[in-house]
LUMNU-141760 format. One line per 5 residues: number of its first residue (from 1); their letters; for each residue x, y, z of N, C-alpha, C, O. Coordinates in pm, 1 decimal, decimal comma, always signed. Layout:
BEGIN
NUM) A) X Y Z X Y Z X Y Z X Y Z; ...
! end
This chain:
BEGIN
1) MTEIT) +84,4 -118,8 +0,0 +0,0 +0,0 +0,0 +88,3 +124,3 +0,0 +179,6 +135,3 +81,8; +62,4 +216,4 -89,4 +143,6 +336,8 -97,5 +101,5 +437,2 +9,0 -16,1 +448,8 +43,6; +201,1 +509,6 +60,0 +171,5 +608,8 +163,4 +118,9 +737,5 +101,1 +185,8 +800,3 +19,0; -0,2 +775,2 +140,9 -58,4 +903,4 +100,7 -69,6 +987,5 +227,5 -136,0 +948,7 +323,6; -4,9 +1101,3 +226,2 -1,8 +1189,2 +343,6 -111,0 +1295,2 +334,3 -127,5 +1360,3 +231,1
6) GVLLA) -183,8 +1311,3 +441,6 -280,2 +1420,1 +452,5 -209,2 +1543,0 +505,9 -141,1 +1536,2 +608,3; -224,6 +1654,3 +437,8 -162,2 +1780,2 +478,8 -274,3 +1878,4 +513,0 -346,3 +1926,1 +425,2; -287,3 +1907,2 +641,7 -389,0 +1998,9 +691,4 -326,5 +2138,1 +701,7 -233,2 +2159,1 +779,2; -377,0 +2230,8 +625,0 -320,8 +2365,9 +619,6 -382,6 +2450,6 +730,6 -496,3 +2496,2 +718,5; -307,2 +2471,4 +839,0 -360,7 +2536,6 +959,0 -272,7 +2652,3 +1005,9 -265,5 +2680,4 +1125,5
11) AGQST) -205,9 +2719,0 +912,3 -113,3 +2826,4 +949,9 -167,5 +2964,9 +920,0 -92,9 +3062,8 +923,7; -296,7 +2974,4 +890,5 -355,5 +3104,6 +858,5 -373,4 +3193,3 +980,3 -354,0 +3150,7 +1094,2; -410,9 +3317,7 +953,6 -424,4 +3417,3 +1060,7 -567,7 +3437,6 +1108,3 -588,4 +3501,0 +1211,8; -666,5 +3386,4 +1037,0 -809,1 +3403,9 +1072,7 -848,4 +3550,7 +1082,8 -928,3 +3586,8 +1169,2; -794,6 +3635,0 +997,2 -818,8 +3779,0 +1009,7 -965,8 +3816,0 +990,3 -1016,6 +3902,1 +1062,1
16) RFGSN) -1034,8 +3754,0 +896,3 -1175,8 +3788,2 +873,8 -1265,8 +3733,9 +983,8 -1375,9 +3784,8 +1004,9; -1219,9 +3631,5 +1053,7 -1303,0 +3571,4 +1158,0 -1300,4 +3653,2 +1286,9 -1399,9 +3659,7 +1359,1; -1185,3 +3715,8 +1315,4 -1174,9 +3798,4 +1436,2 -1111,3 +3727,7 +1553,9 -1069,8 +3792,7 +1649,8; -1102,8 +3595,9 +1548,5 -1034,6 +3514,5 +1649,4 -990,8 +3387,6 +1576,7 -1015,7 +3373,9 +1456,9; -926,6 +3295,6 +1646,5 -879,1 +3175,1 +1579,4 -997,3 +3086,4 +1542,4 -1051,9 +3014,8 +1626,3
21) KLLAE) -1035,5 +3092,6 +1415,6 -1154,2 +3018,4 +1370,7 -1136,2 +2867,6 +1383,8 -1234,5 +2794,6 +1397,1; -1013,0 +2820,4 +1380,3 -990,3 +2676,1 +1387,7 -1027,0 +2618,9 +1524,1 -1047,7 +2498,3 +1538,2; -1035,0 +2706,7 +1625,4 -1073,3 +2663,1 +1759,4 -1222,3 +2682,3 +1786,0 -1274,0 +2637,0 +1888,2; -1291,6 +2750,0 +1693,1 -1436,7 +2767,2 +1706,8 -1502,7 +2630,0 +1701,0 -1455,3 +2540,3 +1631,4; -1611,6 +2614,5 +1774,2 -1671,3 +2481,1 +1786,2 -1790,1 +2459,4 +1693,9 -1872,8 +2548,0 +1672,2
26) INHRP) -1795,2 +2340,2 +1641,4 -1910,1 +2289,3 +1566,8 -1951,5 +2162,2 +1639,5 -1873,3 +2067,8 +1650,5; -2074,1 +2160,3 +1688,9 -2121,7 +2044,6 +1766,4 -2026,6 +2008,3 +1881,2 -1994,7 +1891,4 +1902,5; -1982,3 +2110,7 +1954,2 -1898,2 +2095,6 +2074,6 -1759,9 +2038,1 +2044,8 -1697,4 +1978,2 +2132,3; -1712,8 +2055,8 +1923,8 -1580,5 +2005,4 +1885,8 -1512,2 +2110,7 +1798,9 -1575,7 +2165,9 +1708,9; -1383,5 +2140,2 +1823,7 -1315,5 +2243,7 +1744,7 -1320,1 +2214,4 +1594,4 -1303,3 +2100,8 +1550,1
31) LVLHA) -1343,0 +2319,2 +1519,9 -1353,2 +2310,8 +1374,1 -1235,3 +2233,8 +1314,0 -1255,0 +2149,5 +1226,4; -1113,7 +2261,8 +1360,1 -994,7 +2198,2 +1303,5 -997,8 +2046,3 +1317,9 -942,7 +1975,3 +1233,7; -1061,2 +1995,7 +1423,1 -1067,0 +1850,2 +1441,3 -1166,3 +1786,2 +1345,0 -1150,8 +1670,1 +1307,0; -1267,9 +1861,8 +1305,8 -1358,5 +1812,7 +1200,9 -1281,5 +1799,5 +1069,4 -1294,6 +1699,6 +998,7; -1200,7 +1901,7 +1037,3 -1121,4 +1896,8 +914,0 -1018,8 +1783,0 +920,2 -997,4 +1713,2 +821,0
36) AASLS) -956,4 +1764,6 +1035,2 -860,2 +1654,8 +1050,1 -928,2 +1519,9 +1027,3 -870,2 +1430,4 +965,7; -1050,7 +1505,5 +1076,9 -1124,7 +1380,2 +1056,9 -1152,4 +1356,3 +909,4 -1160,6 +1241,6 +865,6; -1166,7 +1463,3 +832,7 -1188,2 +1448,8 +688,5 -1070,3 +1380,5 +621,3 -1087,0 +1313,2 +519,6; -950,5 +1397,7 +677,9 -829,1 +1338,2 +621,2 -794,1 +1204,4 +686,8 -687,0 +1149,3 +661,5; -882,9 +1152,5 +770,2 -851,7 +1029,1 +844,2 -818,4 +907,9 +757,2 -746,6 +820,3 +805,2
41) PCSRL) -865,6 +896,6 +632,2 -825,5 +781,2 +552,0 -677,6 +782,5 +508,7 -625,6 +680,3 +463,8; -610,9 +896,1 +521,8 -469,6 +904,2 +481,8 -383,5 +818,4 +573,2 -414,6 +801,2 +691,0; -275,8 +764,7 +518,5 -189,0 +678,3 +598,4 -104,3 +758,0 +697,2 -53,3 +701,7 +794,0; -88,9 +887,5 +674,0 -15,0 +976,5 +763,6 -86,4 +1110,3 +760,4 -137,2 +1151,7 +656,2; -90,5 +1178,0 +874,2 -155,0 +1308,8 +880,4 -63,3 +1407,1 +950,0 -13,1 +1380,8 +1059,3
46) LAVVR) -42,2 +1520,1 +885,6 +33,8 +1626,6 +950,0 -38,6 +1758,5 +930,1 -111,2 +1777,8 +832,6; -17,2 +1848,3 +1024,2 -77,9 +1981,1 +1018,3 +33,0 +2084,9 +1010,9 +128,3 +2081,4 +1088,7; +19,5 +2176,7 +917,0 +115,4 +2286,4 +903,6 +58,3 +2403,8 +982,7 -50,3 +2453,7 +953,0; +133,7 +2447,1 +1084,4 +86,4 +2549,7 +1177,3 +189,9 +2660,4 +1191,9 +305,1 +2646,1 +1151,2; +145,8 +2771,4 +1251,3 +239,0 +2878,9 +1287,0 +304,0 +2844,5 +1420,9 +239,3 +2788,4 +1509,3
51) RDDME) +429,3 +2877,7 +1435,0 +502,8 +2848,3 +1558,9 +444,5 +2923,7 +1678,3 +455,8 +2876,8 +1791,6; +382,0 +3040,4 +1655,0 +329,4 +3119,9 +1766,9 +185,9 +3082,5 +1805,1 +130,2 +3141,1 +1897,9; +125,7 +2986,7 +1736,0 -12,7 +2947,2 +1765,6 -12,0 +2831,5 +1865,9 -38,3 +2716,3 +1831,5; +18,5 +2866,1 +1989,3 +38,7 +2764,3 +2092,6 -88,7 +2687,4 +2126,6 -83,5 +2567,0 +2151,8; -202,3 +2755,8 +2127,5 -326,7 +2688,5 +2163,5 -363,9 +2582,4 +2059,9 -407,5 +2472,7 +2094,8
56) LQRLL) -346,3 +2616,2 +1933,2 -374,2 +2518,5 +1827,4 -276,3 +2401,4 +1836,2 -315,8 +2285,8 +1821,2; -149,8 +2431,4 +1860,4 -49,8 +2324,3 +1874,6 -87,1 +2229,1 +1988,7 -79,2 +2107,2 +1974,0; -127,3 +2285,7 +2101,3 -164,5 +2203,0 +2215,9 -280,1 +2109,9 +2180,4 -277,0 +1990,8 +2211,2; -381,1 +2165,2 +2116,0 -497,6 +2086,2 +2077,4 -458,8 +1972,7 +1982,1 -501,4 +1858,7 +2000,6; -379,5 +2003,4 +1882,0 -340,0 +1901,4 +1784,5 -247,5 +1797,4 +1846,3 -253,1 +1679,7 +1810,5
61) NEVSI) -162,8 +1840,4 +1938,7 -77,1 +1744,0 +2010,4 -160,6 +1646,7 +2092,5 -128,1 +1528,3 +2101,2; -268,7 +1697,1 +2153,0 -354,9 +1611,6 +2235,0 -415,3 +1496,5 +2155,5 -442,9 +1389,9 +2210,5; -435,5 +1518,7 +2025,8 -494,4 +1413,0 +1941,8 -388,3 +1349,2 +1850,8 -420,9 +1282,6 +1752,5; -262,2 +1371,0 +1885,6 -147,3 +1306,2 +1819,9 -136,4 +1334,6 +1670,8 -103,0 +1246,0 +1592,1; -164,8 +1458,5 +1632,4 -143,3 +1498,7 +1493,2 -4,1 +1559,5 +1483,4 +32,1 +1647,7 +1561,3
66) ELIFN) +72,1 +1511,7 +1388,1 +209,3 +1557,6 +1367,4 +208,5 +1704,1 +1323,6 +130,8 +1742,4 +1236,1; +294,1 +1785,4 +1383,9 +299,3 +1928,3 +1353,9 +421,1 +1961,9 +1269,8 +531,4 +1913,3 +1294,9; +399,2 +2045,8 +1169,9 +505,6 +2100,9 +1086,3 +490,0 +2252,2 +1095,3 +378,9 +2304,1 +1085,1; +600,3 +2322,2 +1114,2 +593,5 +2467,0 +1131,6 +623,9 +2539,4 +1001,4 +722,7 +2511,0 +933,6; +536,1 +2634,2 +968,1 +561,4 +2723,5 +855,7 +622,4 +2850,0 +914,7 +551,7 +2934,3 +970,0
71) DRKDS) +753,6 +2862,5 +902,5 +824,6 +2976,1 +960,7 +845,2 +3090,7 +861,8 +913,1 +3188,4 +893,3; +787,8 +3079,3 +744,1 +804,4 +3185,9 +645,5 +709,8 +3300,1 +678,3 +588,5 +3288,0 +661,2; +764,5 +3408,9 +724,7 +685,2 +3525,3 +765,9 +602,5 +3576,4 +648,9 +653,0 +3591,8 +537,7; +474,9 +3602,5 +675,3 +382,4 +3657,1 +576,1 +370,0 +3571,3 +451,0 +337,4 +3622,0 +343,7; +395,5 +3443,0 +464,1 +382,4 +3354,9 +348,2 +237,3 +3312,6 +332,7 +156,7 +3326,4 +424,8
76) GMGAS) +206,1 +3261,9 +217,0 +69,9 +3221,1 +190,1 +51,1 +3071,5 +196,1 +135,5 +2997,4 +246,5; -63,3 +3028,9 +142,7 -99,5 +2888,5 +146,0 +1,5 +2802,3 +71,3 +27,7 +2688,5 +110,5; +58,3 +2856,2 -36,3 +157,7 +2781,3 -112,6 +276,6 +2740,7 -27,5 +325,9 +2628,3 -38,2; +323,0 +2832,4 +57,4 +437,5 +2801,9 +144,3 +402,3 +2692,6 +244,4 +486,4 +2609,1 +277,4; +278,4 +2692,8 +292,8 +236,6 +2587,4 +386,0 +231,6 +2451,8 +316,7 +271,4 +2350,3 +374,0
81) IACGV) +182,3 +2450,7 +192,4 +183,3 +2325,5 +116,2 +327,2 +2277,3 +99,6 +356,7 +2159,4 +119,7; +416,3 +2369,0 +63,0 +557,4 +2333,7 +43,8 +617,9 +2276,4 +171,5 +692,5 +2178,7 +165,6; +587,1 +2335,3 +286,3 +638,7 +2285,2 +414,5 +588,8 +2143,4 +441,1 +666,8 +2056,4 +479,8; +460,7 +2120,0 +420,7 +403,7 +1988,0 +446,1 +459,9 +1882,1 +354,3 +489,4 +1770,8 +398,0; +475,0 +1915,8 +226,7 +529,2 +1819,5 +130,6 +676,9 +1792,7 +159,5 +721,4 +1678,1 +153,4
86) AASKH) +753,1 +1897,6 +190,7 +895,9 +1879,2 +220,8 +915,5 +1787,4 +341,1 +1012,5 +1711,8 +346,5; +823,5 +1793,8 +437,6 +834,4 +1710,9 +557,8 +793,4 +1565,4 +532,5 +812,3 +1479,0 +618,0; +737,7 +1539,9 +415,3 +690,8 +1404,3 +383,5 +724,4 +1370,5 +238,5 +647,3 +1302,8 +170,5; +839,4 +1417,7 +191,9 +871,5 +1411,7 +48,9 +885,0 +1271,2 -8,5 +890,0 +1254,2 -130,3; +891,1 +1170,3 +78,3 +900,3 +1033,0 +27,0 +763,6 +966,9 +13,2 +754,7 +851,0 -27,1
91) SQGWC) +656,7 +1039,8 +46,3 +521,2 +987,8 +26,4 +495,3 +970,1 -122,3 +559,6 +1033,4 -206,0; +401,7 +884,5 -153,2 +363,9 +865,4 -293,7 +260,9 +967,1 -339,9 +233,3 +978,8 -459,3; +204,3 +1040,3 -245,1 +108,6 +1143,5 -280,6 +59,9 +1216,6 -157,6 +90,0 +1178,7 -44,4; -17,0 +1323,5 -182,2 -65,3 +1408,4 -73,9 -210,2 +1447,3 -98,2 -249,6 +1477,1 -211,0; -288,6 +1446,6 +7,9 -423,6 +1504,7 +8,1 -412,3 +1632,6 +89,5 -384,6 +1628,8 +209,3
96) VLPAD) -433,7 +1744,6 +24,3 -415,2 +1875,0 +87,5 -552,1 +1937,0 +114,8 -635,3 +1949,5 +25,0; -573,6 +1975,6 +241,5 -701,8 +2032,3 +281,7 -680,6 +2154,4 +370,3 -611,4 +2145,1 +471,7; -739,2 +2269,4 +333,9 -738,0 +2382,6 +426,5 -813,8 +2344,7 +554,4 -919,6 +2282,0 +548,5; -759,1 +2382,9 +668,3 -815,8 +2341,7 +797,2 -947,1 +2410,6 +830,4 -1010,4 +2378,0 +930,9; -989,2 +2505,9 +746,8 -1117,6 +2571,8 +770,8 -1230,0 +2510,0 +688,0 -1333,2 +2573,0 +664,9
101) MPFVL) -1208,9 +2385,6 +643,4 -1310,7 +2312,5 +566,3 -1353,5 +2189,1 +645,8 -1301,6 +2079,8 +623,1; -1448,2 +2206,1 +739,4 -1480,5 +2099,4 +834,2 -1584,0 +1996,8 +788,6 -1614,9 +1903,4 +862,6; -1638,1 +2013,2 +667,3 -1750,8 +1927,8 +629,3 -1720,5 +1826,9 +519,1 -1812,5 +1762,2 +469,0; -1595,8 +1812,0 +480,6 -1558,8 +1712,9 +378,2 -1575,5 +1573,0 +437,9 -1529,3 +1545,5 +548,6; -1641,0 +1486,7 +363,8 -1660,3 +1349,3 +410,9 -1532,5 +1268,0 +394,2 -1466,7 +1278,2 +290,7
106) PSTTQ) -1495,7 +1187,0 +494,4 -1378,6 +1100,8 +479,8 -1387,3 +1010,8 +355,8 -1284,9 +977,3 +296,3; -1507,5 +972,4 +317,4 -1522,6 +887,3 +198,0 -1477,4 +960,5 +71,7 -1427,8 +897,4 -21,6; -1493,7 +1092,2 +67,8 -1444,7 +1170,8 -45,8 -1292,6 +1166,2 -50,1 -1233,0 +1147,4 -156,1; -1230,2 +1183,5 +66,8 -1084,6 +1173,3 +74,5 -1038,6 +1035,5 +27,9 -938,2 +1023,7 -42,3; -1111,0 +932,6 +66,4 -1074,0 +796,8 +25,8 -1075,8 +781,2 -126,6 -989,9 +712,8 -182,4
111) HIIDA) -1171,3 +842,9 -193,5 -1176,3 +836,4 -340,3 -1052,6 +902,9 -401,6 -998,5 +854,8 -501,2; -1008,6 +1012,9 -341,6 -888,1 +1081,1 -390,9 -766,1 +994,3 -367,3 -679,9 +982,9 -454,4; -758,2 +933,1 -249,8 -647,5 +841,1 -220,0 -645,2 +727,1 -321,4 -539,2 +692,1 -373,3; -761,1 +669,6 -349,4 -768,8 +559,5 -445,6 -712,8 +602,0 -581,3 -639,4 +526,4 -644,9; -747,6 +723,3 -625,6 -696,9 +772,9 -753,9 -544,4 +787,3 -749,6 -475,5 +748,9 -844,1
116) LQHNA) -492,2 +842,6 -639,9 -347,1 +858,6 -627,4 -276,8 +723,1 -624,2 -167,9 +708,6 -679,8; -337,8 +624,0 -559,8 -277,0 +491,1 -553,2 -279,9 +421,1 -688,7 -210,1 +322,0 -710,0; -361,3 +473,7 -779,8 -363,2 +422,2 -916,7 -289,1 +517,6 -1010,5 -320,0 +527,2 -1129,3; -190,7 +587,8 -953,9 -95,8 +672,1 -1028,0 -152,7 +799,9 -1088,5 -97,6 +850,8 -1186,0; -260,6 +852,4 -1033,7 -308,7 +983,1 -1078,9 -205,0 +1089,3 -1042,2 -145,5 +1084,3 -934,6
121) TLAAA) -184,0 +1184,2 -1131,3 -94,5 +1296,6 -1102,9 -166,1 +1399,1 -1016,3 -109,2 +1452,5 -921,1; -291,5 +1425,8 -1050,6 -377,6 +1517,7 -975,8 -513,6 +1452,1 -961,5 -558,7 +1381,7 -1051,8; -579,1 +1474,7 -848,3 -714,5 +1423,1 -829,1 -793,1 +1524,7 -748,6 -741,5 +1584,2 -654,0; -917,3 +1543,7 -786,6 -1002,3 +1638,1 -714,2 -1147,1 +1592,3 -720,8 -1192,0 +1533,0 -818,8; -1218,3 +1622,1 -613,0 -1361,7 +1594,1 -608,4 -1436,6 +1711,3 -669,7 -1395,6 +1826,8 -658,5
126) FYNGR) -1547,6 +1678,2 -734,9 -1633,8 +1779,0 -795,8 -1775,2 +1761,1 -742,7 -1824,2 +1648,9 -728,7; -1839,3 +1872,0 -713,7 -1978,9 +1871,3 -670,7 -2055,1 +1969,3 -758,7 -2020,9 +2087,4 -764,2; -2156,8 +1921,5 -826,8 -2233,4 +2005,5 -920,3 -2142,0 +2078,7 -1017,9 -2163,9 +2195,9 -1048,6; -2039,9 +2009,1 -1066,4 -1950,0 +2065,7 -1166,2 -1842,5 +2157,2 -1112,2 -1762,3 +2209,4 -1189,6; -1838,4 +2178,3 -980,9 -1737,5 +2267,3 -921,4 -1631,6 +2185,6 -848,2 -1662,7 +2093,9 -772,2
131) RGHPM) -1506,8 +2221,1 -872,8 -1394,5 +2152,9 -807,7 -1379,1 +2202,2 -665,0 -1391,0 +2321,7 -638,0; -1352,1 +2108,2 -572,4 -1336,5 +2144,9 -432,3 -1212,0 +2085,0 -370,5 -1116,9 +2050,3 -440,5; -1213,3 +2073,1 -239,8 -1101,5 +2019,2 -162,5 -1146,0 +1892,2 -91,6 -1265,7 +1872,0 -71,4; -1051,9 +1806,2 -53,5 -907,0 +1820,4 -68,7 -861,6 +1797,4 -212,8 -931,6 +1735,9 -293,3; -743,1 +1848,6 -242,4 -678,6 +1822,6 -370,6 -578,5 +1710,0 -349,8 -509,5 +1704,9 -248,0
136) GFGHQ) -571,4 +1620,9 -446,3 -474,0 +1513,0 -441,3 -361,6 +1538,9 -539,3 -385,4 +1574,9 -654,6; -238,5 +1520,3 -493,1 -120,1 +1541,4 -575,7 -34,0 +1415,6 -571,3 -1,9 +1364,7 -463,9; +2,8 +1366,4 -688,5 +90,9 +1250,8 -695,3 +236,9 +1289,2 -677,7 +273,6 +1406,0 -690,7; +319,7 +1189,9 -647,8 +463,1 +1213,8 -623,5 +533,2 +1276,9 -743,7 +638,1 +1339,5 -728,0; +476,8 +1261,3 -862,9 +535,9 +1321,0 -982,4 +553,3 +1472,0 -967,3 +637,3 +1531,6 -1034,7
141) LVSEL) +474,6 +1534,1 -879,3 +475,0 +1680,1 -862,7 +552,2 +1726,3 -739,9 +541,2 +1842,5 -700,8; +630,7 +1637,0 -677,7 +696,2 +1671,8 -551,1 +783,5 +1797,2 -562,2 +779,5 +1882,4 -473,4; +861,7 +1810,0 -668,7 +950,5 +1926,5 -681,5 +871,3 +2055,3 -695,3 +904,5 +2156,1 -632,9; +766,3 +2052,3 -777,1 +684,4 +2171,4 -796,3 +611,7 +2208,7 -667,3 +598,2 +2327,0 -636,0; +564,9 +2109,2 -592,6 +496,0 +2137,0 -466,1 +590,4 +2200,5 -364,8 +552,0 +2294,4 -295,0
146) MALDK) +712,9 +2150,7 -355,9 +807,8 +2206,3 -258,3 +854,8 +2345,9 -297,9 +910,6 +2418,0 -215,1; +832,9 +2385,0 -423,5 +874,4 +2517,5 -470,1 +764,0 +2622,9 -454,9 +786,9 +2740,5 -482,9; +645,2 +2581,9 -410,9 +535,5 +2678,1 -394,4 +569,5 +2780,6 -288,1 +646,9 +2753,4 -196,4; +510,3 +2900,1 -301,4 +538,4 +3003,9 -203,5 +410,9 +3070,8 -153,3 +354,5 +3025,8 -53,6; +364,5 +3174,3 -217,3 +253,1 +3253,5 -163,6 +119,2 +3205,2 -215,7 +106,5 +3092,6 -263,8
151) EPGAR) +19,8 +3291,5 -205,5 -111,9 +3263,3 -261,4 -95,7 +3256,0 -412,8 +0,6 +3313,3 -463,7; -179,6 +3192,3 -485,3 -301,0 +3124,9 -440,8 -279,0 +2976,4 -416,3 -350,0 +2893,6 -473,4; -185,3 +2942,4 -335,2 -161,6 +2802,0 -305,3 -109,5 +2728,7 -425,7 -11,0 +2770,2 -486,7; -174,9 +2619,4 -460,7 -130,0 +2536,2 -573,3 -213,6 +2559,6 -698,3 -207,9 +2479,7 -791,7; -290,5 +2666,6 -701,8 -380,9 +2689,9 -815,2 -306,6 +2690,3 -948,7 -350,9 +2627,1 -1044,6
156) GLVEN) -194,4 +2760,8 -955,2 -117,7 +2765,3 -1079,5 -66,0 +2628,3 -1120,0 -68,5 +2591,9 -1237,6; -19,6 +2553,3 -1022,4 +29,4 +2417,5 -1048,6 -83,1 +2330,0 -1103,6 -62,7 +2253,1 -1197,5; -201,2 +2342,5 -1044,8 -316,0 +2265,3 -1092,2 -351,5 +2306,9 -1234,6 -372,1 +2221,2 -1320,5; -358,7 +2436,8 -1260,5 -395,6 +2484,6 -1394,3 -293,7 +2439,9 -1499,1 -331,2 +2405,9 -1611,4; -165,4 +2439,6 -1463,3 -61,1 +2397,1 -1557,9 -66,5 +2247,8 -1587,1 -9,8 +2202,3 -1686,5
161) NIQRL) -133,3 +2171,7 -1502,7 -141,2 +2025,9 -1519,2 -285,3 +1977,8 -1533,2 -314,9 +1861,0 -1507,9; -374,3 +2067,6 -1573,3 -517,4 +2036,9 -1572,4 -551,1 +1915,9 -1660,7 -646,9 +1843,8 -1632,6; -474,4 +1893,6 -1765,4 -501,2 +1778,3 -1852,8 -468,4 +1646,7 -1783,1 -505,8 +1540,4 -1832,7; -399,8 +1651,3 -1670,2 -363,4 +1531,0 -1594,8 -453,1 +1510,2 -1472,6 -426,2 +1424,7 -1388,3; -559,4 +1589,2 -1464,4 -649,0 +1585,6 -1348,6 -749,4 +1471,3 -1359,4 -818,0 +1456,5 -1460,5
166) TMIKT) -756,7 +1390,6 -1253,1 -860,5 +1289,7 -1241,3 -977,5 +1351,8 -1167,8 -965,4 +1393,0 -1052,5; -1091,7 +1358,3 -1236,4 -1212,6 +1418,4 -1178,6 -1292,6 +1311,1 -1105,4 -1318,5 +1203,7 -1159,7; -1330,9 +1340,9 -983,1 -1410,8 +1248,2 -903,2 -1543,6 +1315,8 -872,3 -1549,4 +1409,8 -793,0; -1649,9 +1267,7 -935,2 -1782,6 +1325,0 -909,7 -1833,4 +1274,1 -776,0 -1823,7 +1155,2 -745,9; -1887,8 +1365,5 -695,6 -1931,7 +1330,1 -561,1 -2060,8 +1403,4 -526,0 -2094,5 +1505,1 -586,6
171) NDAGI) -2131,0 +1351,0 -428,9 -2248,5 +1419,3 -373,5 -2212,8 +1494,4 -245,3 -2301,7 +1532,3 -169,0; -2084,1 +1515,8 -221,4 -2033,6 +1577,5 -98,9 -2024,4 +1728,8 -114,5 -1924,2 +1780,3 -164,2; -2129,4 +1800,7 -71,9 -2129,6 +1946,9 -81,1 -2022,5 +2009,1 +8,2 -1984,5 +2124,3 -12,6; -1973,4 +1934,4 +107,4 -1872,1 +1985,9 +199,1 -1741,2 +2021,9 +132,7 -1661,8 +2096,2 +190,3; -1716,2 +1971,0 +12,0 -1590,7 +2001,9 -57,7 -1582,1 +2147,5 -98,9 -1475,4 +2195,5 -137,0
176) LVDID) -1695,2 +2218,5 -91,2 -1699,1 +2358,8 -133,0 -1716,6 +2455,9 -16,8 -1717,2 +2577,2 -38,0; -1730,9 +2405,1 +106,0 -1766,7 +2490,3 +220,1 -1645,1 +2518,8 +308,1 -1591,4 +2429,6 +373,8; -1603,4 +2645,4 +307,7 -1499,0 +2686,5 +402,0 -1556,5 +2792,5 +495,5 -1655,5 +2858,8 +464,2; -1492,2 +2806,3 +609,9 -1538,2 +2899,3 +713,3 -1439,5 +3015,5 +720,4 -1324,1 +2998,5 +759,8; -1487,0 +3133,9 +681,5 -1401,5 +3252,5 +686,1 -1447,2 +3354,4 +789,8 -1366,4 +3430,8 +842,6
181) TPEDL) -1577,6 +3355,2 +818,7 -1633,8 +3455,1 +910,2 -1724,2 +3385,7 +1012,2 -1765,1 +3271,6 +990,1; -1755,9 +3452,2 +1122,8 -1852,6 +3394,3 +1216,7 -1987,6 +3366,2 +1150,2 -2056,6 +3271,4 +1187,4; -2025,3 +3448,7 +1051,7 -2151,4 +3425,7 +979,6 -2146,5 +3293,5 +903,5 -2244,8 +3219,5 +900,1; -2029,8 +3263,6 +841,6 -2014,4 +3135,0 +771,8 -2036,9 +3019,4 +869,1 -2104,3 +2921,5 +837,2; -1979,4 +3032,8 +987,6 -1992,5 +2927,7 +1088,2 -2138,2 +2912,8 +1130,6 -2189,8 +2801,4 +1140,3
186) HNSAE) -2203,6 +3025,1 +1155,6 -2344,6 +3022,8 +1196,8 -2431,5 +2961,4 +1087,0 -2516,5 +2876,6 +1114,3; -2409,7 +3004,7 +963,4 -2491,0 +2955,9 +852,3 -2468,8 +2806,7 +827,3 -2563,2 +2734,8 +794,6; -2346,0 +2760,2 +842,3 -2319,0 +2618,2 +820,7 -2378,8 +2535,0 +933,0 -2426,9 +2423,9 +910,5; -2375,3 +2589,5 +1053,9 -2436,0 +2517,5 +1167,7 -2586,1 +2506,6 +1148,6 -2645,8 +2403,2 +1178,5; -2647,2 +2613,4 +1098,7 -2792,4 +2609,9 +1074,2 -2826,9 +2508,5 +965,3 -2927,4 +2438,1 +975,4
191) STR) -2743,8 +2501,1 +861,1 -2777,7 +2412,5 +749,7 -2750,7 +2266,0 +780,8 -2802,4 +2178,2 +711,6; -2671,1 +2237,7 +883,2 -2643,3 +2097,2 +918,2 -2736,7 +2044,4 +1025,7 -2725,7 +1928,1 +1064,5; -2828,5 +2127,2 +1074,9 -2922,8 +2081,9 +1177,9 -3033,8 +1999,8 +1119,0 -3121,7 +1953,7 +1191,8
! end
């Protein structure tokens, strides 16, 4: 079985939320742990965090999630992806998920893993024709992933390799739902009741 590493991107600043959104609770459980559960089918899971986010580190340590530090000041999502991939560069692939996406079904992640284990270069779930997260990257892209830096994450890498993308149609609306503001959190909580 090939090792597919889950990379949870948790080094953001939560500026639009007003406080650390990853610690906000959904059904009495921190949002970040819902996102981590989405990556549970991966053979290894690591979270890319800021070194100064001690509360998040403590929480993730309590549930034995491996921590990788993004020490690049003012870097974007691309740098966090690069940090996570560099820390697991011998993996056969990666499922990358922003930590503010708590509603992705683990079964969706499993479909992406299956595609990567069958040598897909890129794999992504689609809901109603829209591409979502997590994104799957095969080992063929390791050098390009480690070279990423700022925003918009891996978007350019995906666009440059779009002809190599394995599309996975899903009924999982959670692949499109991220939490940026308290209103997003409130609205998602209302819709899941």
